[in-house]
Structures are given as C-alpha cells and as structure tokens.
N, C-alpha and C positions, 0 to 999 in steps of 0.2 A: 539339785542339792545332793541327791544320792550319788549321782555321777561324780561329783567333786570328792565325796567321801571315799568312794571306791578308788578313785585315782590317787588320792592322798595316801591311802593304805598301800596301794601297789608301789608307789614311789618310795614310801618309807621302808617297805620290805626289800626293795631292790637296793636301797642305800645301806641297809643294815646287813644284807646278805654277805657282801665281801668280807666283812669283819669276822663273820662266823665261819665262812667257807675255807679260809686259809689258816692252817696250823703252821707254826713256826717250823722251818726246816731244821733237821738235826745239824749239829756241828760237824764240819768236815773231819773225817777220820775218827769219829766217835763210834762206839759200838752200835748205836742206833742207825747211824749213817751206813755202817757196814751191813746191817740187816737189809736196808733199802737197796744197797748195791747187790746183795745176794738175790733179792727179789727181781731186780732188773736183769741180772744174769739169766734167771730162769725164763724171762720173757724174750730173750734174745736167741732166735733160732740158729744163728751162726755159732754161738758159743755152745748151745745145748746139743747141736747135731754134729758139727765139725770136730768137736773135741770128745765125742762119745766113744771113739775107738781106742787105739793104743795110748793116747794121751791120758785119758782118765784112768785107764787100767794100770798105768805105771804109777803105783801108789805104795810100793813096798809091802804089800799084803795087808795093810791096815784098812783098806776099803775106801779110802778117800785121799785126795791130794790137799795139801795146805798151801794157800796163797797168803802170805803175810805182806801187808802193805803199810807204808808209813810215809809221813811227810817230814823231811829233814829240816824244814823251816820251823816246825812245831816241836821243839826239843822236849818239852814237858808232856807231850801227848804220846801215850804208848801206841804201838802198832795195833792194827786190827787184822783179823784173819777171816778168810773164807775157806770153807771146806767144800770140795767138789767131789761128788761120788757118782758112780754109774747107777742110774735109776731108770727103769722102764726104757732101756735102750738109749738114754740120753745122759749127757754130762750135766748133772744138776747141782746147784748150790744147795747144800743141806744145812749149812750154818754160816751165818755172818754176824760177827760181833767182836767182843774183846778177844785178845790173843789167848788161846788155851794151850797150844802146843809150844813149849819153850825151846825145844831142841829140834830144829828142822833137819831133814836129811836132803841135801841138795842133789841127790841122785833122782829125786822125784818131786820134792817140794820146791816152792818158789818164795823168794823174798825180793820185794821191789820197793824202792824208795826214790823220792824226788822232792823238789821244793814245791810249795803250794803253787807258785807261778807255773812251774814246769808241768805239774799234773794237769793244769787247765789249758796248757798250750803245747801239748805233747807232739802232735803230728804223728808220723809213722813210727812204729816201734823200732824198726831197724835204724832209722836216722837218729831217733832219740837216744838209743844206746850208743851209737857211734860218736855222737857229740857230747855225751855225758849228761843229758837231761834226765835220763832214766838209769838208775843204778839197779843191778839185777844179780841175784845169785840163784842158781838152780841148774837144771839139765839144759845146757846151752843148745845142744843139737836138737833136742826135742822142741825147744822154744823156736829155733830157726825154722823147723818144719811146720810150725803152726803160727806163722806171722799174721796171716789174715784174721784168724779168730782172736789172736792177741791184740790186734789193732782194734777190734770191736770192744774188747775189755777196756782198753785205754780210753775209748770214747765214753764208756759208761761211767768211768771214774769222774769225768768232768760233767756228765749229763745228770747224774743223780743229784737232786736238789740238796743243797747244804748251805749253812751259813759258813762263809769262808773268811778267815782273818785277813785283814789288809796286808798286801805284800808289796 
C-alpha cells in the first residue's frame, strides 16, 4: 500500500511539473525578448571575443554601440535595441530592451530589419543582404569585416525563445 502511495505521489509530481516549469516565452521583438537576446549575446564566445577589438571600440566616444532591430511584418511593434560595450576585454551586451536612442549614427551604430519569416530563415548574412532578406544601415565595411560574428548574431535572433506571430 505504501509503495502505491509513493508511486502515485511521484507520478502526480511528474505530471504537474511541466506546467510549473515552463513560463511563456516573451513576444518576438518585445523589450523582454531583447533582454533575453542580450543575455544570449553574452553567452556566445564568438560575439564577445571576436567583436572585442576595433568593432566595439568604434562607438563615437559614447562607450557603446547601438544595434536597433525590428520586424517589418510587425508594423505596430516598435524596434528594440541592444547596447554593446567593451567590458573586461569583451564585447558585452549591457542593455537589451525598448529603443532608447532615437537618432542613430550610421558611422558606428546599426539598424537591421527583416520580416518575421526572414528573421527565422536568414542563412548567411552576406547572402541575406544580397537577396534583400536582411535590410541594414550602418558601417558597411566594418560589417563586411565581421561577417562570422554577425552570422552568430543572426542565429541568436531565431534561437532566443519567443512567441512568434503567424507569418
């Protein structure tokens, strides 16, 4: 009898656990999702180390670069921003959330936009820009010199959990 009670308790706990363990993912391109993207950036060694040199230092003297991203399918959703700064010898994301900087300087800041579908099926950054899946404003030569890390960033956009509108 005791064995049956223990087994019933264990089975009940296992069945109840999934409902408690999974919080709803934030909406794609929401400030909450941008914070998760920022956290994911900091966990990606390619981004934090390969962009730690001249890329992150090209910030116009303000101490950070702005990366504004948006989804052109979601017309009523404002863009989100990441701020990337040199910190402890790495290029770290120090802010992810609602857009704070309204006037970007394209000598060092970046603006990227694509449709929901294209964000999730991007492929290589070079090809995405060539065929118009990814729209981009910013220092083009700097971006060209950093295609490998940029590809890692594009992977994060689709890998960070989010509720995504049907496209």
